[in-house]
C-alpha positions as CSV (number, residue, x, y, z in Angstrom):
1,X,-17.0,-4.3,-8.6
2,X,-18.2,-3.9,-5.0
3,X,-14.9,-2.8,-3.6
4,X,-14.8,0.1,-6.0
5,X,-18.2,1.3,-5.0
6,X,-16.7,2.3,-1.6
7,X,-14.2,4.4,-3.5
8,X,-16.5,6.3,-5.7
9,X,-16.5,10.0,-5.0
10,X,-20.0,11.2,-5.9
11,X,-18.6,14.6,-5.0
12,X,-17.8,17.7,-6.8
13,X,-14.1,16.9,-5.8
14,X,-13.2,20.4,-6.9
15,X,-14.6,19.7,-10.4
16,X,-17.7,21.7,-10.5
17,X,-18.1,21.4,-14.3
18,X,-17.9,17.6,-13.9
19,X,-20.0,17.1,-10.8
20,X,-22.4,14.8,-12.7
21,X,-19.6,12.3,-13.2
22,X,-18.4,9.7,-10.7
23,X,-14.8,9.2,-9.7
24,X,-12.8,6.5,-8.1
25,X,-10.5,7.9,-5.5
26,X,-7.3,6.2,-4.3
27,X,-5.2,7.2,-1.3
28,X,-1.4,6.7,-1.3
29,X,0.3,7.4,2.0
30,X,3.6,7.5,3.8
31,X,4.4,7.2,7.6
32,X,7.7,7.1,9.5
33,X,6.6,4.8,12.3
34,X,9.6,5.8,14.5
35,X,11.5,2.8,15.8
36,X,9.1,-0.1,15.3
37,X,11.4,-2.7,16.9
38,X,10.5,-6.1,18.3
39,X,12.1,-7.1,21.6
40,X,14.7,-9.6,20.2
41,X,18.2,-8.9,19.1
42,X,18.9,-9.2,15.4
43,X,22.4,-10.5,14.9
44,X,24.7,-7.9,13.3
45,X,22.4,-5.0,14.1
46,X,22.8,-2.2,16.7
47,X,19.3,-2.7,18.2
48,X,20.4,-2.9,21.8
49,X,18.5,0.1,23.0
50,X,15.3,-1.7,22.0
51,X,15.8,-4.8,24.1
52,X,14.3,-5.3,27.6
53,X,17.6,-4.4,29.2
54,X,18.3,-1.5,26.8
55,X,18.0,2.2,27.4
56,X,14.3,2.2,26.4
57,X,13.5,-0.9,28.5
58,X,11.7,-2.2,25.5
59,X,9.5,-5.0,26.7
60,X,6.5,-7.0,25.4
61,X,3.9,-4.5,26.8
62,X,5.5,-1.5,25.1
63,X,5.9,-3.5,21.9
64,X,2.3,-4.5,21.9
65,X,1.2,-1.0,22.6
66,X,3.4,0.3,19.8
67,X,1.9,-2.1,17.3
68,X,-1.7,-1.2,18.3
69,X,-1.0,2.5,18.0
70,X,0.7,2.2,14.6
71,X,-2.1,0.0,13.3
72,X,-4.7,2.5,14.5
73,X,-3.0,5.4,12.8
74,X,-2.2,3.5,9.6
75,X,-5.8,2.3,9.3
76,X,-7.1,5.9,9.5
77,X,-4.7,7.4,7.0
78,X,-6.5,8.3,3.8
79,X,-10.0,7.7,5.1
80,X,-11.2,11.3,4.9
81,X,-10.3,13.2,1.8
82,X,-11.7,16.5,3.1
83,X,-14.6,16.1,0.6
84,X,-15.8,12.7,1.5
85,X,-14.9,9.4,3.2
86,X,-12.9,6.5,1.8
87,X,-13.8,3.6,4.1
88,X,-11.0,1.4,2.8
89,X,-8.3,3.9,3.5
90,X,-5.0,3.7,1.6
91,X,-4.4,1.4,-1.3
92,X,-0.6,1.7,-0.5
93,X,1.3,3.0,2.5
94,X,5.1,3.3,2.5
95,X,6.7,3.1,5.9
96,X,10.1,3.7,7.4
97,X,11.9,2.8,10.6
98,X,10.6,-0.8,10.9
99,X,13.0,-3.4,12.1
100,X,12.2,-6.6,10.3
101,X,9.6,-8.9,8.8
102,X,8.6,-10.2,12.3
103,X,7.6,-6.7,13.2
104,X,5.7,-6.4,10.0
105,X,4.0,-9.7,10.5
106,X,2.9,-8.5,13.9
107,X,1.8,-5.2,12.5
108,X,-0.5,-6.5,9.8
109,X,-2.0,-9.0,12.2
110,X,-3.4,-6.1,14.3
111,X,-7.2,-6.1,14.0
112,X,-7.4,-2.6,12.4
113,X,-5.2,-3.7,9.5
114,X,-6.2,-7.4,9.3
115,X,-9.8,-6.3,8.8
116,X,-8.8,-4.9,5.4
117,X,-6.4,-7.7,4.5
118,X,-3.3,-5.5,4.3
119,X,-0.1,-7.3,3.1
120,X,3.4,-6.0,3.0
121,X,6.6,-6.0,0.9
122,X,9.9,-5.8,2.6
123,X,13.5,-6.7,1.9
124,X,16.0,-6.7,4.7
125,X,18.5,-3.9,4.3
126,X,22.0,-3.1,5.4
127,X,21.3,-0.3,7.8
128,X,23.5,-0.8,10.9
129,X,20.8,0.2,13.3
130,X,18.5,-2.3,11.7
131,X,15.7,0.0,10.4
132,X,14.2,-0.6,7.0
133,X,11.6,0.7,4.6
134,X,8.6,-1.4,3.8
135,X,5.3,-1.0,1.9
136,X,1.8,-2.0,3.1
137,X,-0.8,-2.5,0.5
138,X,-4.4,-3.6,0.1
139,X,-4.4,-6.5,-2.4
140,X,-7.9,-5.7,-3.5
141,X,-6.7,-2.3,-4.7
142,X,-3.0,-2.7,-5.6
143,X,-1.4,-5.7,-7.3
144,X,2.3,-6.3,-6.6
145,X,4.3,-7.6,-9.6
146,X,8.0,-6.9,-8.8
147,X,10.0,-5.8,-5.7
148,X,13.7,-4.8,-5.6
149,X,15.8,-3.1,-3.0
150,X,18.1,-0.7,-4.9
151,X,21.2,-0.2,-2.7
152,X,22.4,3.2,-1.7
153,X,25.9,3.6,-3.3
154,X,28.5,5.7,-1.5
155,X,29.9,8.2,-3.9
156,X,33.0,9.0,-1.7
157,X,35.6,6.3,-1.4
158,X,36.2,6.9,2.3
159,X,32.6,6.0,3.0
160,X,32.7,2.6,1.2
161,X,32.5,0.6,4.4
162,X,29.4,2.5,5.6
163,X,26.0,1.0,4.6
164,X,22.7,2.8,4.8
165,X,19.1,2.3,3.7
166,X,18.4,1.5,0.1
167,X,15.4,2.4,-2.1
168,X,12.6,-0.1,-1.9
169,X,11.1,-0.2,-5.4
170,X,7.7,-1.8,-5.9
171,X,6.1,-2.2,-9.3
172,X,2.5,-3.4,-9.9
173,X,-0.9,-2.3,-10.9
174,X,-3.2,0.3,-9.5
175,X,-6.6,0.3,-11.1
176,X,-5.0,-1.8,-13.8
177,X,-2.5,0.9,-14.7
178,X,1.3,0.3,-14.5
179,X,2.4,1.9,-11.3
180,X,5.7,2.0,-9.4
181,X,6.5,3.3,-5.9
182,X,10.0,4.0,-4.5
183,X,10.0,4.1,-0.7
184,X,13.0,6.0,0.8
185,X,14.6,6.9,4.1
186,X,17.5,9.2,3.1
187,X,20.6,9.7,5.3
188,X,20.1,11.8,8.5
189,X,20.6,15.5,8.9
190,X,23.7,14.7,11.0
191,X,25.5,13.2,8.0
192,X,25.5,16.4,6.0
193,X,23.6,17.5,2.9
194,X,25.9,15.8,0.4
195,X,24.6,12.4,1.3
196,X,21.0,13.3,0.8
197,X,21.8,15.0,-2.4
198,X,23.5,11.8,-3.5
199,X,20.3,10.0,-2.6
200,X,18.3,12.4,-4.7
201,X,20.6,11.7,-7.7
202,X,20.4,8.0,-7.2
203,X,16.6,7.9,-6.9
204,X,16.3,10.0,-10.1
205,X,18.4,7.4,-11.9
206,X,16.0,4.6,-10.6
207,X,12.9,6.6,-11.6
208,X,14.3,7.5,-15.0
209,X,15.2,3.8,-15.7
210,X,11.7,2.8,-14.8
211,X,10.2,5.3,-17.3
212,X,12.7,4.3,-20.0
213,X,11.4,0.8,-19.8
214,X,7.8,1.9,-19.8
215,X,7.0,5.6,-20.4
216,X,3.3,5.0,-19.5
217,X,4.2,3.8,-16.0
218,X,3.3,6.2,-13.3
219,X,5.9,6.6,-10.6
220,X,5.7,7.9,-7.0
221,X,8.7,8.6,-4.9
222,X,7.9,8.8,-1.2
223,X,9.7,8.7,2.1
224,X,11.4,10.5,5.0
225,X,13.9,12.5,3.0
226,X,15.4,14.2,6.0
227,X,15.2,17.3,3.9
228,X,12.5,19.8,3.1
229,X,11.0,20.3,-0.4
230,X,13.2,23.3,-1.1
231,X,16.5,21.6,-0.2
232,X,18.9,20.7,-3.0
233,X,18.3,16.9,-2.7
234,X,14.6,17.4,-3.7
235,X,14.7,20.6,-5.6
236,X,17.8,20.1,-7.8
237,X,18.8,16.5,-7.7
238,X,15.3,14.9,-7.9
239,X,14.0,17.9,-9.8
240,X,10.8,18.0,-7.8
241,X,9.0,21.2,-8.6
242,X,6.4,23.1,-6.5
243,X,4.0,24.2,-9.3
244,X,2.3,21.9,-11.8
245,X,2.8,24.5,-14.6
246,X,6.6,24.3,-14.2
247,X,6.8,20.4,-14.3
248,X,8.5,19.3,-17.5
249,X,9.2,15.9,-18.8
250,X,12.0,14.4,-16.6
251,X,10.8,16.5,-13.6
252,X,8.6,15.5,-10.7
253,X,5.8,17.4,-8.9
254,X,6.2,18.1,-5.2
255,X,2.9,19.4,-3.7
256,X,4.5,19.7,-0.2
257,X,6.6,22.7,-1.0
258,X,3.6,25.0,-0.8
259,X,2.3,23.2,2.2
260,X,5.5,23.9,4.1
261,X,5.4,27.5,3.0
262,X,1.9,27.8,4.5
263,X,3.4,27.0,7.9
264,X,2.5,23.3,8.1
265,X,4.8,20.4,8.5
266,X,5.3,16.8,9.7
267,X,7.9,17.2,12.4
268,X,8.6,20.0,14.9
269,X,12.2,20.9,15.7
270,X,13.1,23.8,18.0
271,X,9.6,25.3,17.5
272,X,9.8,25.2,13.7
273,X,8.1,22.8,11.3
274,X,9.9,20.7,8.8
275,X,8.3,18.6,6.1
276,X,10.6,15.7,5.5
277,X,7.8,13.2,4.7
278,X,7.1,13.8,1.1
279,X,5.2,12.0,-1.7
280,X,6.2,13.3,-5.2
281,X,5.1,12.1,-8.6
282,X,5.9,11.9,-12.3
283,X,4.3,14.2,-14.8
284,X,2.0,11.5,-16.2
285,X,0.0,11.7,-12.9
286,X,-0.7,15.4,-13.5
287,X,-3.4,17.3,-15.4
288,X,-0.7,19.7,-16.7
289,X,-2.8,21.1,-19.5
290,X,-5.9,21.6,-17.3
291,X,-8.0,19.5,-19.6
292,X,-9.9,17.9,-16.7
293,X,-9.6,14.6,-18.6
294,X,-9.4,12.0,-15.8
295,X,-9.7,8.8,-17.7
296,X,-6.4,7.7,-16.2
297,X,-5.1,8.1,-12.6
298,X,-4.5,11.7,-11.9
299,X,-3.3,13.6,-8.8
300,X,-6.1,15.4,-7.0
301,X,-4.9,16.7,-3.6
302,X,-2.5,16.1,-0.6
303,X,-2.9,16.1,3.1
304,X,-0.8,16.0,6.3
305,X,-2.7,13.5,8.5
306,X,-2.7,15.5,11.7
307,X,-5.1,13.3,13.5
308,X,-5.9,14.6,17.0
309,X,-4.4,11.7,18.9
310,X,-1.1,11.9,17.0
311,X,-0.4,15.3,18.5
312,X,0.8,16.2,22.0
313,X,-2.0,18.1,23.8
314,X,-0.1,19.6,26.7
315,X,3.3,20.1,28.4
316,X,6.7,20.9,27.0
317,X,6.0,19.3,23.6
318,X,2.5,20.7,23.1
319,X,1.4,20.7,19.4
320,X,4.3,18.4,18.4
321,X,3.7,14.9,17.1
322,X,3.2,12.6,20.1
323,X,6.1,10.2,20.0
324,X,6.5,6.9,21.8
325,X,9.2,8.1,24.1
326,X,10.4,11.6,24.9
327,X,13.2,12.7,27.3
328,X,13.4,9.1,28.5
329,X,9.7,8.9,29.4
330,X,7.5,6.4,27.7
331,X,4.4,8.3,26.4
332,X,2.6,5.4,24.8
333,X,2.6,7.6,21.7
334,X,3.0,7.2,18.0
335,X,5.8,8.8,16.1
336,X,7.9,12.0,16.0
337,X,6.5,12.4,12.4
338,X,3.0,12.9,11.1
339,X,1.9,10.8,8.1
340,X,1.2,12.2,4.7
341,X,-1.2,11.2,1.9
342,X,-2.0,12.0,-1.7
343,X,-5.3,11.3,-3.4
344,X,-5.5,10.1,-7.0
345,X,-8.8,10.2,-9.0
346,X,-10.0,8.4,-12.1
347,X,-13.3,8.7,-13.9
348,X,-15.5,5.7,-13.5
349,X,-16.4,4.3,-16.9
């Protein structure tokens, strides 16, 4: 089919012994879009800072600029694998910190995304600030079959009245293979590690239930975890391992552990990089036995999308992600996080 011809990697793709073969390449991304709010009040939500009279003086001009900037970045995620171009970009992009479906309608209407026909899935969540997770997808590459927002359940009785973001779980088909994606935005660092460890336990339950229903289904968990790969929420509770050789049935693979160890990250805090924006996967997406049999979708590589315009070039915050506003000054920027992407390959039959 014509759309797949754009995704064929007539590349060695690190597979020298198989360079004579052709591979379809799919990009799956994640981006915390940092406060993508519209300019209207949502009843019951604490969105007052993002109103025209609020602390950010959030008006129509700033909102339109934010939409354009986000669309530009989202459209360029996953277009350069490092070994070749993918003109269609990501098949799927999970996002966090979007206010509502109106903001998503306005986002996918931006020319950069509309040109590819991006759609979205979103379920309004209970977060008091009003930010949700959502998932953009290219319907020519990914087919949505089922969507559910699994609620975050407080494990401590004293927290029962506090509601936070749930786990957006989308199931469908990627290259005609059963595929599920769980998009997350785990509790903040200020809330303490227990709450993120609880999120890890809960997401593992969701992932395990999906695989019990269909062991052939491939599952990706992605999101702003507010933790690094080596923190207990990821390492112990989700059982996301840094080395493919160590990934057992029931575990997940986390390629970002070694990326962070190499000194790269997705957000800069007090001069040090963190890597909260992770995309991890079930063992059935791995070539665990090094057979180089790519007849089904298989993990190939990962990237932090450090596009030049996403990074502050000068001043106090030089080399940090260029956010929309910093120290009360509107920068016409993007986000305090950098996007991430993983590439999956499959032999063309």
